[in-house]
N, C-alpha and C positions, 0 to 999 in steps of 0.2 A: 499714602493710601493704606489704609490695613485693608487687608483681606482674609474674608471671614467667608468659610465655607458651610452653609446650615446644618448641613449634610452627616458631618466629619467633627469626631472630637479637637478640638483647638486643644493639642497639647501645651502650644505657647502661647496659654493666654496669660498668665503670671506675670512671662516678659511684656506683651504688649499693652498691658494694662498700667503695668509701671512703668511704661516707655513712652503713653497717652499721660498718665500725670506728668511726667518731665514738660513734654514738649505744651503743656496746661501753664504751669508752672512758665517755664520761658514764652508764652505767649503765640506759640507755632502754632499755627495751623493745622489742622489731617483734616482728611476726611476715612467715611468708615465702608466698603461694598462689604454687604452682604450678599451673598447669592446661593443658589442651588444645586448641586453638583456639578456642575458643569459652569464656570464664568462665561457669560454671555456680551455680541459687542456692547447690546445697548444697553448693559449696568454699565459700563464706561462712559455714554455720553453726556452726564456731568461733567466730564473731565473739562479743561481748557484744555488746545489744541497748540497752545504756543507757551505752552509752563511745565515746568520740569516735575516731576514725579517720583517719590522712592516707593515703590507696592512693598508691602511687610505682610505678609500670610501671617495667621494668630496660627497657621501648624505646619513642622518641616516635612507631613506625611508625604512621601512621592507622588499619592495619587492625587493627592489636591495640589501638588504643583502641576500635575502633567494636565489636572483640570482646569487652571487658570495660566496656561503657560502659551498657547496659542492664542488667546485672545487678545493678550499685553501684546504681541507679536505683530497681530494685526493689526492693534493699535499704536504701535511702533510707526507701521509702518504706512497708516492712512494719516498720519498727522505730521511731516517730516520736521519740522517744527520742535516737536513738543521735546521735550530727554528724558527718557525713562529711564530708572534701574529699579532694578529687583532686589533684596534684601534677601537672603540667606541664612540656612543652620549647619550650622559643622557635618550633620550627618548626611550634608549633600556630595561633600567630597565623594562618598561611595558610587555616586551615579556616574554611569557610562552610557555610550552611545547617542540614540537620538537625544533623551530627556539630558543629559549634558551639551549638545549641541543647543535643544533651544534655550539651556540657561544660556549660553554667552549670545544668542540671536536676546535677547530680551537686557542684554549689561548683567548680568545677577554676579555680585557681590556675595561671597558669604565667608564669616570669619571660623578660624581654623587656628592651631597652635602647628600641625601638619598641614601638608599639604604637597602634592608633586608638580615639578617642573618639567617639563622636555628636556630640556638639556643636560641639568642634573641627571633626569631618572635614564638617560639612554646612556651620562657617561658610567653614573653607575653599575646599570645596569651589566651594559659590558664589562668593564669592567671585573665585577662580581662574578660572573660568567667562567671571562676569561678565568680568574684566579682559583674559582670553586667547580667549575664544569658543570652548572647547572645553573637555572632561572634559580633568583629567588622568590619565596613567597609573595604574593600579595596580599597587602595587609594594611590597617592603616592604624598606628602607624609603622609605617614601611622601617622594619628592624634593621634590612640590610641597608639604610640610608643614614638610620640613626645611630649604628655601630653594634660592636661585640658588646661593650660594657651596658649601653644601656638593656639588650637584648638577655645578656646574663642576670639584671638584679629583678627581671621581672618574670625570667624563667624560675630562679631561688624563690621567689615571692611567692609563686605559684605553687611551684613543690615544695614549700614549707607551710601553707595554709590554704592548700587548695583554691586560692585562686589571688588575683593580686591585690595585697594592702602593700600601698607605701606606709616604708617603716621610717 
């Protein structure tokens, strides 16, 4: 199910259009739900309550995620025999607090080369603080987790070019 907010720019429209072409080629059925501003429960009424759905937004914007997260969570809770998942984008790795909790509630999966895992983060950050006497800077990707060599590579590139330029 592709989710499209008619009020906001669909920054992932190229990706979702290509995905729809691939699904058409593979004869995989999909639906599109277009909504204005906030996804309403009635806009999900046409979905079968015993099926499995992957919701794919056409935008990675946080404001759009907020606009449909509650409706997807209610749909999940109202249809216990229906399995839903939300496909997300790498930008979402930076989301914290209540929006991150909502993402967990609606079974969100996003792709990224970098992620923080609770156990490794705690171990690495504790070791970092013990070694250097301070907490590492929170960033994505986290240079403290990637290592000194990677950070040095990026710092030298920025110093040389004024921005990160892979050589």
